[in-house]
N, CA, C and O atoms as a CHARMM CRD file, in Angstrom:
* protein
*
  396
    1    1 MET  N     93.93400  92.70500  93.20500 PROA 1      0.00000
    2    1 MET  CA    94.64800  93.90200  93.60400 PROA 1      0.00000
    3    1 MET  C     93.64100  94.98500  93.93500 PROA 1      0.00000
    4    1 MET  O     92.71300  95.23400  93.16400 PROA 1      0.00000
    5    2 LYS  N     93.81700  95.62100  95.06400 PROA 2      0.00000
    6    2 LYS  CA    92.92500  96.69000  95.51100 PROA 2      0.00000
    7    2 LYS  C     93.12500  97.93500  94.64900 PROA 2      0.00000
    8    2 LYS  O     94.25000  98.28700  94.29500 PROA 2      0.00000
    9    3 THR  N     92.00900  98.59700  94.31900 PROA 3      0.00000
   10    3 THR  CA    92.08900  99.84300  93.56700 PROA 3      0.00000
   11    3 THR  C     91.36300 100.93200  94.33800 PROA 3      0.00000
   12    3 THR  O     90.47700 100.64600  95.14200 PROA 3      0.00000
   13    4 ASP  N     91.74400 102.19200  94.08800 PROA 4      0.00000
   14    4 ASP  CA    91.06400 103.31000  94.73200 PROA 4      0.00000
   15    4 ASP  C     89.89700 103.76000  93.87000 PROA 4      0.00000
   16    4 ASP  O     89.57900 103.12300  92.86500 PROA 4      0.00000
   17    5 GLN  N     89.25800 104.85800  94.25900 PROA 5      0.00000
   18    5 GLN  CA    88.08000 105.32800  93.54900 PROA 5      0.00000
   19    5 GLN  C     88.38400 105.73300  92.11600 PROA 5      0.00000
   20    5 GLN  O     87.47200 105.77100  91.29000 PROA 5      0.00000
   21    6 ASP  N     89.64800 106.03800  91.79300 PROA 6      0.00000
   22    6 ASP  CA    90.02300 106.40600  90.43500 PROA 6      0.00000
   23    6 ASP  C     90.48500 105.19500  89.62200 PROA 6      0.00000
   24    6 ASP  O     90.87400 105.34200  88.46400 PROA 6      0.00000
   25    7 GLY  N     90.44500 104.00500  90.21800 PROA 7      0.00000
   26    7 GLY  CA    90.84000 102.79800  89.50600 PROA 7      0.00000
   27    7 GLY  C     92.32700 102.49800  89.55900 PROA 7      0.00000
   28    7 GLY  O     92.78000 101.56100  88.90200 PROA 7      0.00000
   29    8 ARG  N     93.10600 103.26800  90.32600 PROA 8      0.00000
   30    8 ARG  CA    94.53900 103.02000  90.42600 PROA 8      0.00000
   31    8 ARG  C     94.79900 101.96200  91.49600 PROA 8      0.00000
   32    8 ARG  O     94.06300 101.86800  92.47900 PROA 8      0.00000
   33    9 THR  N     95.82700 101.18500  91.30100 PROA 9      0.00000
   34    9 THR  CA    96.23000 100.26500  92.35400 PROA 9      0.00000
   35    9 THR  C     96.98000 101.05400  93.41400 PROA 9      0.00000
   36    9 THR  O     97.42000 102.17800  93.17100 PROA 9      0.00000
   37   10 LEU  N     97.12000 100.45800  94.58600 PROA 10     0.00000
   38   10 LEU  CA    97.88200 101.11800  95.64000 PROA 10     0.00000
   39   10 LEU  C     99.31100 101.35400  95.18300 PROA 10     0.00000
   40   10 LEU  O     99.87700 102.41100  95.45900 PROA 10     0.00000
   41   11 ALA  N     99.90200 100.39500  94.49400 PROA 11     0.00000
   42   11 ALA  CA   101.27900 100.56400  94.00900 PROA 11     0.00000
   43   11 ALA  C    101.37700 101.76900  93.07800 PROA 11     0.00000
   44   11 ALA  O    102.33700 102.53500  93.16800 PROA 11     0.00000
   45   12 GLN  N    100.41600 101.94900  92.19900 PROA 12     0.00000
   46   12 GLN  CA   100.43100 103.10300  91.30000 PROA 12     0.00000
   47   12 GLN  C    100.31100 104.40600  92.08400 PROA 12     0.00000
   48   12 GLN  O    100.99500 105.38200  91.77700 PROA 12     0.00000
   49   13 ALA  N     99.45100 104.42300  93.08700 PROA 13     0.00000
   50   13 ALA  CA    99.28200 105.62500  93.90000 PROA 13     0.00000
   51   13 ALA  C    100.57000 105.94200  94.65800 PROA 13     0.00000
   52   13 ALA  O    100.94900 107.10700  94.78200 PROA 13     0.00000
   53   14 LEU  N    101.24000 104.90700  95.16500 PROA 14     0.00000
   54   14 LEU  CA   102.50000 105.11300  95.87700 PROA 14     0.00000
   55   14 LEU  C    103.57200 105.64200  94.93200 PROA 14     0.00000
   56   14 LEU  O    104.34000 106.53000  95.30300 PROA 14     0.00000
   57   15 LYS  N    103.63100 105.10700  93.71700 PROA 15     0.00000
   58   15 LYS  CA   104.60900 105.58400  92.73400 PROA 15     0.00000
   59   15 LYS  C    104.35500 107.04300  92.38500 PROA 15     0.00000
   60   15 LYS  O    105.29500 107.82700  92.25400 PROA 15     0.00000
   61   16 ASP  N    103.09000 107.40700  92.23500 PROA 16     0.00000
   62   16 ASP  CA   102.74600 108.79600  91.92600 PROA 16     0.00000
   63   16 ASP  C    103.25500 109.73100  93.01900 PROA 16     0.00000
   64   16 ASP  O    103.70200 110.84100  92.73100 PROA 16     0.00000
   65   17 ARG  N    103.18800 109.29700  94.23200 PROA 17     0.00000
   66   17 ARG  CA   103.60200 110.12400  95.36800 PROA 17     0.00000
   67   17 ARG  C    105.11200 110.12600  95.57500 PROA 17     0.00000
   68   17 ARG  O    105.65400 111.10100  96.09600 PROA 17     0.00000
   69   18 ALA  N    105.79800 109.07200  95.18300 PROA 18     0.00000
   70   18 ALA  CA   107.23000 108.90200  95.45800 PROA 18     0.00000
   71   18 ALA  C    108.08300 110.01800  94.85300 PROA 18     0.00000
   72   18 ALA  O    109.04200 110.46300  95.48300 PROA 18     0.00000
   73   19 GLY  N    107.75700 110.47100  93.66300 PROA 19     0.00000
   74   19 GLY  CA   108.56000 111.50500  93.01000 PROA 19     0.00000
   75   19 GLY  C    108.61500 112.79300  93.80800 PROA 19     0.00000
   76   19 GLY  O    109.69100 113.35900  94.00200 PROA 19     0.00000
   77   20 ALA  N    107.47100 113.25900  94.27000 PROA 20     0.00000
   78   20 ALA  CA   107.43300 114.48400  95.06200 PROA 20     0.00000
   79   20 ALA  C    108.05500 114.26100  96.43200 PROA 20     0.00000
   80   20 ALA  O    108.70300 115.15600  96.97600 PROA 20     0.00000
   81   21 PHE  N    107.86200 113.07800  96.98800 PROA 21     0.00000
   82   21 PHE  CA   108.38200 112.78100  98.32200 PROA 21     0.00000
   83   21 PHE  C    109.90900 112.81300  98.34700 PROA 21     0.00000
   84   21 PHE  O    110.50500 113.36000  99.27500 PROA 21     0.00000
   85   22 VAL  N    110.53100 112.23600  97.34100 PROA 22     0.00000
   86   22 VAL  CA   112.00000 112.18800  97.32400 PROA 22     0.00000
   87   22 VAL  C    112.59000 113.59100  97.19000 PROA 22     0.00000
   88   22 VAL  O    113.70700 113.83200  97.64900 PROA 22     0.00000
   89   23 ASN  N    111.86800 114.51100  96.57700 PROA 23     0.00000
   90   23 ASN  CA   112.35600 115.89000  96.45100 PROA 23     0.00000
   91   23 ASN  C    112.48600 116.58100  97.80000 PROA 23     0.00000
   92   23 ASN  O    113.30600 117.48600  97.95400 PROA 23     0.00000
   93   24 SER  N    111.69300 116.16700  98.77400 PROA 24     0.00000
   94   24 SER  CA   111.75700 116.80100 100.08800 PROA 24     0.00000
   95   24 SER  C    112.59600 116.00600 101.08900 PROA 24     0.00000
   96   24 SER  O    112.67700 116.37100 102.26200 PROA 24     0.00000
   97   25 HSD  N    113.21600 114.92700 100.62900 PROA 25     0.00000
   98   25 HSD  CA   114.08200 114.11300 101.49700 PROA 25     0.00000
   99   25 HSD  C    115.41100 113.89500 100.76900 PROA 25     0.00000
  100   25 HSD  O    115.56300 112.97000  99.97100 PROA 25     0.00000
  101   26 VAL  N    116.35900 114.77400 101.06800 PROA 26     0.00000
  102   26 VAL  CA   117.65200 114.75100 100.38600 PROA 26     0.00000
  103   26 VAL  C    118.42600 113.47200 100.71800 PROA 26     0.00000
  104   26 VAL  O    118.27700 112.90400 101.80000 PROA 26     0.00000
  105   27 ASP  N    119.24500 113.03800  99.77900 PROA 27     0.00000
  106   27 ASP  CA   120.08200 111.84600  99.96000 PROA 27     0.00000
  107   27 ASP  C    119.27000 110.58600 100.22700 PROA 27     0.00000
  108   27 ASP  O    119.72700 109.68900 100.93600 PROA 27     0.00000
  109   28 LEU  N    118.07400 110.51500  99.66500 PROA 28     0.00000
  110   28 LEU  CA   117.20100 109.36300  99.87000 PROA 28     0.00000
  111   28 LEU  C    116.75100 108.84000  98.51600 PROA 28     0.00000
  112   28 LEU  O    116.42800 109.61600  97.61700 PROA 28     0.00000
  113   29 TRP  N    116.73100 107.54000  98.37900 PROA 29     0.00000
  114   29 TRP  CA   116.21900 106.89200  97.18900 PROA 29     0.00000
  115   29 TRP  C    114.86900 106.29200  97.55500 PROA 29     0.00000
  116   29 TRP  O    114.74400 105.65300  98.60000 PROA 29     0.00000
  117   30 VAL  N    113.85500 106.48700  96.71200 PROA 30     0.00000
  118   30 VAL  CA   112.51200 105.97800  96.98400 PROA 30     0.00000
  119   30 VAL  C    112.06200 105.14400  95.80000 PROA 30     0.00000
  120   30 VAL  O    112.14600 105.58300  94.65300 PROA 30     0.00000
  121   31 GLY  N    111.58700 103.94700  96.08100 PROA 31     0.00000
  122   31 GLY  CA   111.05400 103.08100  95.04200 PROA 31     0.00000
  123   31 GLY  C    109.79600 102.39500  95.52900 PROA 31     0.00000
  124   31 GLY  O    109.53100 102.33700  96.73000 PROA 31     0.00000
  125   32 VAL  N    109.02000 101.87400  94.58700 PROA 32     0.00000
  126   32 VAL  CA   107.80100 101.15500  94.91900 PROA 32     0.00000
  127   32 VAL  C    107.77100  99.88200  94.08300 PROA 32     0.00000
  128   32 VAL  O    107.92400  99.92800  92.86200 PROA 32     0.00000
  129   33 GLU  N    107.57400  98.74700  94.74600 PROA 33     0.00000
  130   33 GLU  CA   107.48300  97.47000  94.05700 PROA 33     0.00000
  131   33 GLU  C    106.03100  97.16900  93.71000 PROA 33     0.00000
  132   33 GLU  O    105.12900  97.75900  94.30700 PROA 33     0.00000
  133   34 PRO  N    105.77900  96.27100  92.76600 PROA 34     0.00000
  134   34 PRO  CA   104.41700  95.98800  92.32100 PROA 34     0.00000
  135   34 PRO  C    103.45900  95.52500  93.42100 PROA 34     0.00000
  136   34 PRO  O    102.24600  95.69000  93.29100 PROA 34     0.00000
  137   35 ASP  N    103.99600  94.94300  94.51200 PROA 35     0.00000
  138   35 ASP  CA   103.12200  94.48000  95.59400 PROA 35     0.00000
  139   35 ASP  C    102.87400  95.57000  96.64200 PROA 35     0.00000
  140   35 ASP  O    102.45700  95.27400  97.76200 PROA 35     0.00000
  141   36 ALA  N    103.13100  96.83200  96.27600 PROA 36     0.00000
  142   36 ALA  CA   102.93900  97.99800  97.14400 PROA 36     0.00000
  143   36 ALA  C    103.92100  98.01300  98.31000 PROA 36     0.00000
  144   36 ALA  O    103.57900  98.44200  99.41200 PROA 36     0.00000
  145   37 THR  N    105.13600  97.54500  98.06300 PROA 37     0.00000
  146   37 THR  CA   106.20700  97.67700  99.04700 PROA 37     0.00000
  147   37 THR  C    106.95400  98.96800  98.75100 PROA 37     0.00000
  148   37 THR  O    107.49200  99.16000  97.66100 PROA 37     0.00000
  149   38 LEU  N    106.97700  99.84300  99.74000 PROA 38     0.00000
  150   38 LEU  CA   107.71700 101.09000  99.65400 PROA 38     0.00000
  151   38 LEU  C    109.15700 100.79200 100.03900 PROA 38     0.00000
  152   38 LEU  O    109.40500 100.20000 101.08900 PROA 38     0.00000
  153   39 VAL  N    110.11000 101.19100  99.20500 PROA 39     0.00000
  154   39 VAL  CA   111.52500 100.96500  99.48600 PROA 39     0.00000
  155   39 VAL  C    112.19200 102.32600  99.66200 PROA 39     0.00000
  156   39 VAL  O    112.24000 103.13900  98.73900 PROA 39     0.00000
  157   40 LEU  N    112.69700 102.55000 100.85400 PROA 40     0.00000
  158   40 LEU  CA   113.44500 103.76400 101.15900 PROA 40     0.00000
  159   40 LEU  C    114.89200 103.34600 101.35100 PROA 40     0.00000
  160   40 LEU  O    115.17000 102.45100 102.15000 PROA 40     0.00000
  161   41 ALA  N    115.81400 103.96800 100.64000 PROA 41     0.00000
  162   41 ALA  CA   117.22100 103.57700 100.73800 PROA 41     0.00000
  163   41 ALA  C    118.08800 104.80800 100.89200 PROA 41     0.00000
  164   41 ALA  O    117.77300 105.87800 100.37100 PROA 41     0.00000
  165   42 GLY  N    119.18900 104.64200 101.61800 PROA 42     0.00000
  166   42 GLY  CA   120.12500 105.72400 101.85000 PROA 42     0.00000
  167   42 GLY  C    121.26800 105.24200 102.71300 PROA 42     0.00000
  168   42 GLY  O    121.40600 104.04400 102.96000 PROA 42     0.00000
  169   43 ASN  N    122.08200 106.16100 103.16700 PROA 43     0.00000
  170   43 ASN  CA   123.24800 105.81100 103.97300 PROA 43     0.00000
  171   43 ASN  C    123.07700 106.16000 105.44200 PROA 43     0.00000
  172   43 ASN  O    123.96600 105.87800 106.24600 PROA 43     0.00000
  173   44 ASP  N    121.95600 106.76600 105.81100 PROA 44     0.00000
  174   44 ASP  CA   121.71700 107.21900 107.18100 PROA 44     0.00000
  175   44 ASP  C    120.44400 106.56200 107.71000 PROA 44     0.00000
  176   44 ASP  O    119.34300 106.87100 107.25400 PROA 44     0.00000
  177   45 ALA  N    120.60100 105.64900 108.67800 PROA 45     0.00000
  178   45 ALA  CA   119.45100 104.91700 109.22300 PROA 45     0.00000
  179   45 ALA  C    118.41700 105.85500 109.83700 PROA 45     0.00000
  180   45 ALA  O    117.21600 105.65700 109.65400 PROA 45     0.00000
  181   46 GLN  N    118.86900 106.86000 110.55300 PROA 46     0.00000
  182   46 GLN  CA   117.94200 107.80100 111.18000 PROA 46     0.00000
  183   46 GLN  C    117.09000 108.50600 110.12500 PROA 46     0.00000
  184   46 GLN  O    115.88500 108.67900 110.30800 PROA 46     0.00000
  185   47 ALA  N    117.71700 108.90800 109.02900 PROA 47     0.00000
  186   47 ALA  CA   116.97900 109.58000 107.95200 PROA 47     0.00000
  187   47 ALA  C    115.95900 108.64800 107.31700 PROA 47     0.00000
  188   47 ALA  O    114.87700 109.08900 106.93000 PROA 47     0.00000
  189   48 LEU  N    116.28900 107.36400 107.20400 PROA 48     0.00000
  190   48 LEU  CA   115.34800 106.40900 106.62200 PROA 48     0.00000
  191   48 LEU  C    114.11300 106.23600 107.50300 PROA 48     0.00000
  192   48 LEU  O    112.98400 106.23800 107.01300 PROA 48     0.00000
  193   49 PHE  N    114.33900 106.08800 108.80400 PROA 49     0.00000
  194   49 PHE  CA   113.19200 105.93200 109.70500 PROA 49     0.00000
  195   49 PHE  C    112.37100 107.21800 109.78900 PROA 49     0.00000
  196   49 PHE  O    111.14700 107.15300 109.89600 PROA 49     0.00000
  197   50 GLN  N    113.01500 108.37900 109.74200 PROA 50     0.00000
  198   50 GLN  CA   112.28400 109.63700 109.73800 PROA 50     0.00000
  199   50 GLN  C    111.44700 109.76000 108.46900 PROA 50     0.00000
  200   50 GLN  O    110.30100 110.20800 108.51600 PROA 50     0.00000
  201   51 ALA  N    112.02300 109.36100 107.33500 PROA 51     0.00000
  202   51 ALA  CA   111.28500 109.40700 106.07300 PROA 51     0.00000
  203   51 ALA  C    110.07500 108.47500 106.12400 PROA 51     0.00000
  204   51 ALA  O    109.00100 108.82700 105.63700 PROA 51     0.00000
  205   52 ALA  N    110.24600 107.29300 106.70900 PROA 52     0.00000
  206   52 ALA  CA   109.11600 106.36000 106.83600 PROA 52     0.00000
  207   52 ALA  C    108.01400 106.97700 107.70000 PROA 52     0.00000
  208   52 ALA  O    106.83300 106.88200 107.36800 PROA 52     0.00000
  209   53 ALA  N    108.40500 107.60700 108.80600 PROA 53     0.00000
  210   53 ALA  CA   107.42500 108.26400 109.67100 PROA 53     0.00000
  211   53 ALA  C    106.72700 109.40300 108.93300 PROA 53     0.00000
  212   53 ALA  O    105.51500 109.57500 109.06300 PROA 53     0.00000
  213   54 ASP  N    107.48200 110.17900 108.16300 PROA 54     0.00000
  214   54 ASP  CA   106.89500 111.27100 107.37600 PROA 54     0.00000
  215   54 ASP  C    105.89700 110.73300 106.36100 PROA 54     0.00000
  216   54 ASP  O    104.80100 111.27400 106.21100 PROA 54     0.00000
  217   55 TRP  N    106.27900 109.66000 105.66000 PROA 55     0.00000
  218   55 TRP  CA   105.40400 109.06900 104.64200 PROA 55     0.00000
  219   55 TRP  C    104.08200 108.64700 105.26900 PROA 55     0.00000
  220   55 TRP  O    103.01200 108.98000 104.75800 PROA 55     0.00000
  221   56 LEU  N    104.15600 107.91400 106.37400 PROA 56     0.00000
  222   56 LEU  CA   102.93700 107.40200 107.00700 PROA 56     0.00000
  223   56 LEU  C    102.10600 108.51400 107.63900 PROA 56     0.00000
  224   56 LEU  O    100.88100 108.40700 107.70000 PROA 56     0.00000
  225   57 ALA  N    102.75600 109.58200 108.11100 PROA 57     0.00000
  226   57 ALA  CA   102.01900 110.70600 108.69100 PROA 57     0.00000
  227   57 ALA  C    101.23700 111.46200 107.61900 PROA 57     0.00000
  228   57 ALA  O    100.12200 111.92400 107.86700 PROA 57     0.00000
  229   58 ASP  N    101.82500 111.58700 106.42400 PROA 58     0.00000
  230   58 ASP  CA   101.19400 112.33400 105.34500 PROA 58     0.00000
  231   58 ASP  C    100.07900 111.55700 104.65700 PROA 58     0.00000
  232   58 ASP  O     99.11100 112.15000 104.18000 PROA 58     0.00000
  233   59 ASP  N    100.20700 110.24700 104.60200 PROA 59     0.00000
  234   59 ASP  CA    99.22700 109.41600 103.89300 PROA 59     0.00000
  235   59 ASP  C     99.16200 108.05400 104.57500 PROA 59     0.00000
  236   59 ASP  O     99.79100 107.10000 104.11900 PROA 59     0.00000
  237   60 PRO  N     98.40200 107.96100 105.66700 PROA 60     0.00000
  238   60 PRO  CA    98.38700 106.72300 106.44900 PROA 60     0.00000
  239   60 PRO  C     97.92300 105.51100 105.63900 PROA 60     0.00000
  240   60 PRO  O     96.88200 105.53600 104.98100 PROA 60     0.00000
  241   61 GLN  N     98.70900 104.47900 105.70900 PROA 61     0.00000
  242   61 GLN  CA    98.38300 103.16900 105.14900 PROA 61     0.00000
  243   61 GLN  C     98.65000 102.16900 106.26600 PROA 61     0.00000
  244   61 GLN  O     99.35500 102.49100 107.22200 PROA 61     0.00000
  245   62 ASP  N     98.10400 100.97400 106.16500 PROA 62     0.00000
  246   62 ASP  CA    98.41500  99.93100 107.13600 PROA 62     0.00000
  247   62 ASP  C     99.69400  99.23200 106.71600 PROA 62     0.00000
  248   62 ASP  O     99.87600  98.91300 105.54100 PROA 62     0.00000
  249   63 VAL  N    100.57600  98.99300 107.66600 PROA 63     0.00000
  250   63 VAL  CA   101.84100  98.30500 107.42200 PROA 63     0.00000
  251   63 VAL  C    101.63500  96.82600 107.73200 PROA 63     0.00000
  252   63 VAL  O    101.17800  96.47100 108.81800 PROA 63     0.00000
  253   64 VAL  N    101.97600  95.95700 106.76100 PROA 64     0.00000
  254   64 VAL  CA   101.82500  94.52000 106.98200 PROA 64     0.00000
  255   64 VAL  C    103.15600  93.78100 107.05400 PROA 64     0.00000
  256   64 VAL  O    103.19700  92.61500 107.44700 PROA 64     0.00000
  257   65 ASP  N    104.24200  94.44900 106.67800 PROA 65     0.00000
  258   65 ASP  CA   105.54800  93.81200 106.75100 PROA 65     0.00000
  259   65 ASP  C    106.62600  94.88700 106.64800 PROA 65     0.00000
  260   65 ASP  O    106.46100  95.88900 105.95300 PROA 65     0.00000
  261   66 VAL  N    107.73600  94.65800 107.35600 PROA 66     0.00000
  262   66 VAL  CA   108.86700  95.58700 107.32800 PROA 66     0.00000
  263   66 VAL  C    110.14100  94.77000 107.20500 PROA 66     0.00000
  264   66 VAL  O    110.27800  93.72600 107.84300 PROA 66     0.00000
  265   67 GLY  N    111.06900  95.23700 106.39000 PROA 67     0.00000
  266   67 GLY  CA   112.35600  94.56400 106.25600 PROA 67     0.00000
  267   67 GLY  C    113.48500  95.57800 106.21300 PROA 67     0.00000
  268   67 GLY  O    113.30300  96.71300 105.77200 PROA 67     0.00000
  269   68 TRP  N    114.65400  95.15500 106.67700 PROA 68     0.00000
  270   68 TRP  CA   115.84300  96.00700 106.69100 PROA 68     0.00000
  271   68 TRP  C    116.95500  95.27600 105.97800 PROA 68     0.00000
  272   68 TRP  O    117.19500  94.09800 106.24600 PROA 68     0.00000
  273   69 GLU  N    117.63700  95.95300 105.07600 PROA 69     0.00000
  274   69 GLU  CA   118.73800  95.33300 104.33700 PROA 69     0.00000
  275   69 GLU  C    119.97700  96.21600 104.43200 PROA 69     0.00000
  276   69 GLU  O    119.89300  97.43800 104.31500 PROA 69     0.00000
  277   70 ARG  N    121.11900  95.58600 104.64400 PROA 70     0.00000
  278   70 ARG  CA   122.41600  96.25700 104.54300 PROA 70     0.00000
  279   70 ARG  C    123.00900  95.84000 103.21200 PROA 70     0.00000
  280   70 ARG  O    122.91000  94.67900 102.81600 PROA 70     0.00000
  281   71 GLN  N    123.61600  96.77500 102.53100 PROA 71     0.00000
  282   71 GLN  CA   124.15700  96.51800 101.20400 PROA 71     0.00000
  283   71 GLN  C    125.60600  96.98600 101.14900 PROA 71     0.00000
  284   71 GLN  O    125.98300  97.93700 101.83300 PROA 71     0.00000
  285   72 ALA  N    126.41500  96.31800 100.33800 PROA 72     0.00000
  286   72 ALA  CA   127.82100  96.69200 100.20400 PROA 72     0.00000
  287   72 ALA  C    127.98200  98.00700  99.44400 PROA 72     0.00000
  288   72 ALA  O    128.83400  98.82500  99.79100 PROA 72     0.00000
  289   73 ALA  N    127.18000  98.20800  98.42600 PROA 73     0.00000
  290   73 ALA  CA   127.26600  99.42300  97.60800 PROA 73     0.00000
  291   73 ALA  C    126.26200 100.46200  98.10900 PROA 73     0.00000
  292   73 ALA  O    125.33100 100.14500  98.85000 PROA 73     0.00000
  293   74 GLU  N    126.47500 101.70300  97.68800 PROA 74     0.00000
  294   74 GLU  CA   125.52900 102.75600  98.05800 PROA 74     0.00000
  295   74 GLU  C    124.26500 102.64700  97.22700 PROA 74     0.00000
  296   74 GLU  O    124.34100 102.31000  96.04600 PROA 74     0.00000
  297   75 PRO  N    123.12800 102.91600  97.79600 PROA 75     0.00000
  298   75 PRO  CA   122.88900 103.24200  99.18900 PROA 75     0.00000
  299   75 PRO  C    123.12900 102.01400 100.08200 PROA 75     0.00000
  300   75 PRO  O    122.80800 100.89000  99.69600 PROA 75     0.00000
  301   76 THR  N    123.68300 102.23200 101.25100 PROA 76     0.00000
  302   76 THR  CA   124.13700 101.12900 102.09800 PROA 76     0.00000
  303   76 THR  C    123.04500 100.47700 102.92000 PROA 76     0.00000
  304   76 THR  O    123.25000  99.39700 103.47300 PROA 76     0.00000
  305   77 GLN  N    121.88200 101.11600 103.01000 PROA 77     0.00000
  306   77 GLN  CA   120.79100 100.56800 103.82000 PROA 77     0.00000
  307   77 GLN  C    119.46800 100.75900 103.09000 PROA 77     0.00000
  308   77 GLN  O    119.26600 101.74200 102.37800 PROA 77     0.00000
  309   78 ALA  N    118.58300  99.80200 103.28300 PROA 78     0.00000
  310   78 ALA  CA   117.25900  99.91100 102.67500 PROA 78     0.00000
  311   78 ALA  C    116.19800  99.46400 103.66900 PROA 78     0.00000
  312   78 ALA  O    116.33500  98.43400 104.32800 PROA 78     0.00000
  313   79 LEU  N    115.15500 100.24900 103.76200 PROA 79     0.00000
  314   79 LEU  CA   114.00100  99.94600 104.59700 PROA 79     0.00000
  315   79 LEU  C    112.85000  99.63400 103.65800 PROA 79     0.00000
  316   79 LEU  O    112.46400 100.46600 102.83700 PROA 79     0.00000
  317   80 ARG  N    112.30600  98.44000 103.78000 PROA 80     0.00000
  318   80 ARG  CA   111.20800  97.99700 102.91500 PROA 80     0.00000
  319   80 ARG  C    109.94500  97.89900 103.76100 PROA 80     0.00000
  320   80 ARG  O    109.91900  97.20000 104.77400 PROA 80     0.00000
  321   81 ILE  N    108.90200  98.60100 103.34000 PROA 81     0.00000
  322   81 ILE  CA   107.65400  98.64400 104.09100 PROA 81     0.00000
  323   81 ILE  C    106.51700  98.22200 103.17200 PROA 81     0.00000
  324   81 ILE  O    106.19000  98.92400 102.21500 PROA 81     0.00000
  325   82 ARG  N    105.92300  97.08700 103.46200 PROA 82     0.00000
  326   82 ARG  CA   104.79100  96.61400 102.64700 PROA 82     0.00000
  327   82 ARG  C    103.51400  97.22900 103.18500 PROA 82     0.00000
  328   82 ARG  O    103.19700  97.09200 104.36600 PROA 82     0.00000
  329   83 LEU  N    102.78500  97.90500 102.31400 PROA 83     0.00000
  330   83 LEU  CA   101.59900  98.66000 102.70300 PROA 83     0.00000
  331   83 LEU  C    100.33300  98.09800 102.08300 PROA 83     0.00000
  332   83 LEU  O    100.36700  97.50800 101.00300 PROA 83     0.00000
  333   84 VAL  N     99.22400  98.28300 102.77000 PROA 84     0.00000
  334   84 VAL  CA    97.89900  97.98500 102.24200 PROA 84     0.00000
  335   84 VAL  C     97.00800  99.17400 102.58800 PROA 84     0.00000
  336   84 VAL  O     97.32300  99.93100 103.50600 PROA 84     0.00000
  337   85 PRO  N     95.90300  99.34900 101.86700 PROA 85     0.00000
  338   85 PRO  CA    95.01400 100.46900 102.17800 PROA 85     0.00000
  339   85 PRO  C     94.56000 100.41800 103.63500 PROA 85     0.00000
  340   85 PRO  O     94.35600  99.33900 104.19200 PROA 85     0.00000
  341   86 ARG  N     94.40700 101.57000 104.23500 PROA 86     0.00000
  342   86 ARG  CA    93.99400 101.68900 105.62400 PROA 86     0.00000
  343   86 ARG  C     92.73100 100.88000 105.87400 PROA 86     0.00000
  344   86 ARG  O     91.76500 100.95900 105.11600 PROA 86     0.00000
  345   87 GLY  N     92.75500 100.09800 106.95300 PROA 87     0.00000
  346   87 GLY  CA    91.59100  99.30400 107.34000 PROA 87     0.00000
  347   87 GLY  C     91.52000  97.92500 106.72100 PROA 87     0.00000
  348   87 GLY  O     90.57200  97.18400 106.98100 PROA 87     0.00000
  349   88 THR  N     92.50600  97.55700 105.90100 PROA 88     0.00000
  350   88 THR  CA    92.44900  96.24500 105.24700 PROA 88     0.00000
  351   88 THR  C     93.53000  95.29100 105.75000 PROA 88     0.00000
  352   88 THR  O     93.64700  94.18200 105.22900 PROA 88     0.00000
  353   89 ALA  N     94.31700  95.68500 106.74000 PROA 89     0.00000
  354   89 ALA  CA    95.41900  94.84400 107.20100 PROA 89     0.00000
  355   89 ALA  C     94.94300  93.51900 107.77200 PROA 89     0.00000
  356   89 ALA  O     95.67500  92.53100 107.71300 PROA 89     0.00000
  357   90 GLY  N     93.73600  93.47000 108.32300 PROA 90     0.00000
  358   90 GLY  CA    93.20600  92.22600 108.86700 PROA 90     0.00000
  359   90 GLY  C     92.68200  91.29200 107.80100 PROA 90     0.00000
  360   90 GLY  O     92.45500  90.11100 108.06400 PROA 90     0.00000
  361   91 ALA  N     92.48700  91.81000 106.59200 PROA 91     0.00000
  362   91 ALA  CA    91.99100  90.98000 105.48600 PROA 91     0.00000
  363   91 ALA  C     93.13100  90.11000 104.96500 PROA 91     0.00000
  364   91 ALA  O     94.28800  90.31500 105.33000 PROA 91     0.00000
  365   92 THR  N     92.81300  89.16600 104.13500 PROA 92     0.00000
  366   92 THR  CA    93.83400  88.31600 103.56000 PROA 92     0.00000
  367   92 THR  C     94.70000  89.15500 102.62400 PROA 92     0.00000
  368   92 THR  O     94.20200  89.78400 101.69000 PROA 92     0.00000
  369   93 VAL  N     95.98400  89.15200 102.88800 PROA 93     0.00000
  370   93 VAL  CA    96.92400  89.90700 102.08400 PROA 93     0.00000
  371   93 VAL  C     97.79300  88.90800 101.31900 PROA 93     0.00000
  372   93 VAL  O     98.38400  88.02000 101.93300 PROA 93     0.00000
  373   94 PRO  N     97.88500  89.03400  99.98100 PROA 94     0.00000
  374   94 PRO  CA    98.69200  88.09100  99.22000 PROA 94     0.00000
  375   94 PRO  C    100.15200  88.13800  99.65300 PROA 94     0.00000
  376   94 PRO  O    100.66300  89.18900 100.04000 PROA 94     0.00000
  377   95 ALA  N    100.80800  87.00000  99.58500 PROA 95     0.00000
  378   95 ALA  CA   102.23200  86.91300  99.93700 PROA 95     0.00000
  379   95 ALA  C    103.03500  87.76800  98.96400 PROA 95     0.00000
  380   95 ALA  O    102.65200  87.91000  97.80300 PROA 95     0.00000
  381   96 PRO  N    104.15500  88.34200  99.43000 PROA 96     0.00000
  382   96 PRO  CA   104.98100  89.15000  98.53000 PROA 96     0.00000
  383   96 PRO  C    105.57800  88.29000  97.42000 PROA 96     0.00000
  384   96 PRO  O    105.82000  87.09600  97.59100 PROA 96     0.00000
  385   97 ALA  N    105.80300  88.92800  96.29200 PROA 97     0.00000
  386   97 ALA  CA   106.40000  88.23500  95.15600 PROA 97     0.00000
  387   97 ALA  C    107.83600  87.86700  95.49900 PROA 97     0.00000
  388   97 ALA  O    108.56500  88.67500  96.07300 PROA 97     0.00000
  389   98 VAL  N    108.23300  86.68300  95.15900 PROA 98     0.00000
  390   98 VAL  CA   109.59800  86.23800  95.39600 PROA 98     0.00000
  391   98 VAL  C    110.32500  86.27200  94.07200 PROA 98     0.00000
  392   98 VAL  O    109.82600  85.77100  93.06500 PROA 98     0.00000
  393   99 GLY  N    111.50600  86.86400  94.07300 PROA 99     0.00000
  394   99 GLY  CA   112.17600  86.94000  92.78000 PROA 99     0.00000
  395   99 GLY  C    113.54200  87.34200  92.80900 PROA 99     0.00000
  396   99 GLY  O    114.18200  87.43200  91.76100 PROA 99     0.00000
C-alpha cells in the first residue's frame, strides 16, 4: 500500500478529506473504501459528477477505475472512483477487493 510522506495510506488521506468535503456538498454522501475508492452517493447525477470534478480539481489523483450504481433505496445513485497517487496509474495497481 502506498503511503505519503507522513506515513498515511491514500485511503486514510482520502478519509481525512471526506469530512470537510461533504460539508460543502449538500445532499451528498461521501465514503472511502480501504482500496482508496472514493464513493460519492446522492439522488442527483449532475451533483455527483460535479462533486467528482470538484474533488479531483482540489486534490488531483490518478483515476484507475470508475463505476456507477443505481440503488432502490436512498441515496439512489453512487459514483465509485478508484484513485491512486498522481503519477502511479501506469504502475501495477492491485485489483479491488471483492466482497
